[in-house]
C-alpha positions in Angstrom: -5.7 12.3 -19.4 -2.3 12.8 -17.9 -0.4 11.7 -20.0 3.7 13.1 -17.7 2.2 11.5 -14.6 1.2 8.1 -16.2 4.9 8.3 -18.0 6.6 9.1 -14.9 4.8 6.4 -12.3 5.7 3.4 -14.7 9.6 4.7 -15.8 9.2 4.2 -11.5 8.2 0.7 -11.8 5.0 1.8 -9.9 1.3 0.2 -10.5 -1.6 2.9 -9.4 -1.9 0.6 -6.3 1.7 1.4 -4.9 1.2 5.0 -5.0 -1.9 5.5 -3.2 -0.3 3.2 -0.9 2.3 5.9 -0.3 -0.2 9.0 -0.8 -2.5 7.4 2.0 -5.1 7.8 -0.4 -7.4 5.3 -2.2 -6.1 3.8 -5.8 -9.6 5.2 -7.5 -8.7 8.0 -6.3 -5.4 8.4 -8.0 -6.7 6.5 -10.6 -9.0 10.1 -11.0 -5.6 12.1 -10.8 -4.6 10.0 -13.6 -7.7 10.6 -15.8 -7.8 14.1 -14.6 -11.4 14.1 -13.3 -10.4 15.6 -9.9 -7.1 17.0 -8.9 -5.3 16.9 -5.8 -4.5 18.8 -2.9 -1.3 20.8 -2.9 -0.1 18.5 -0.4 -0.5 15.5 -2.5 0.3 16.8 -5.4 3.5 17.8 -3.9 4.3 14.3 -2.7 3.8 12.9 -6.1 6.0 14.8 -7.2 8.7 14.3 -4.8 7.6 10.6 -5.1 8.1 10.4 -8.8 11.4 13.1 -8.5 9.4 15.2 -10.8 11.1 18.7 -11.4 8.7 20.5 -13.1 5.1 22.1 -12.5 3.7 20.4 -15.5 2.2 17.4 -14.4 -1.1 18.4 -13.1 -1.8 21.0 -16.3 -4.8 19.9 -18.1 -3.8 18.8 -21.6 -5.9 17.6 -24.3 -8.2 20.9 -24.2 -9.9 22.3 -27.5 -8.8 25.1 -28.9 -12.6 25.8 -29.5 -13.4 25.5 -25.8 -14.5 28.8 -25.0 -15.4 27.9 -21.3 -13.6 28.9 -18.0 -13.2 25.9 -16.0 -15.6 26.9 -13.6 -18.5 27.1 -15.8 -19.6 23.0 -14.8 
């Protein structure tokens, strides 16, 4: 889960429905971004950062990666 993304959205008092409408995407797609199951295209990622007024580039970094997991993200 992308804790930073959720925390920033809630701080702005936005629901997933609110932000997905602002982005012009479905709520389920936005939910998948928060869950980390899919990554947003760059254009959407930049718009999310703008909406949330988030300045750092770490908002979409993978969190909770096991230290013993030696597989690359493209091994699936």
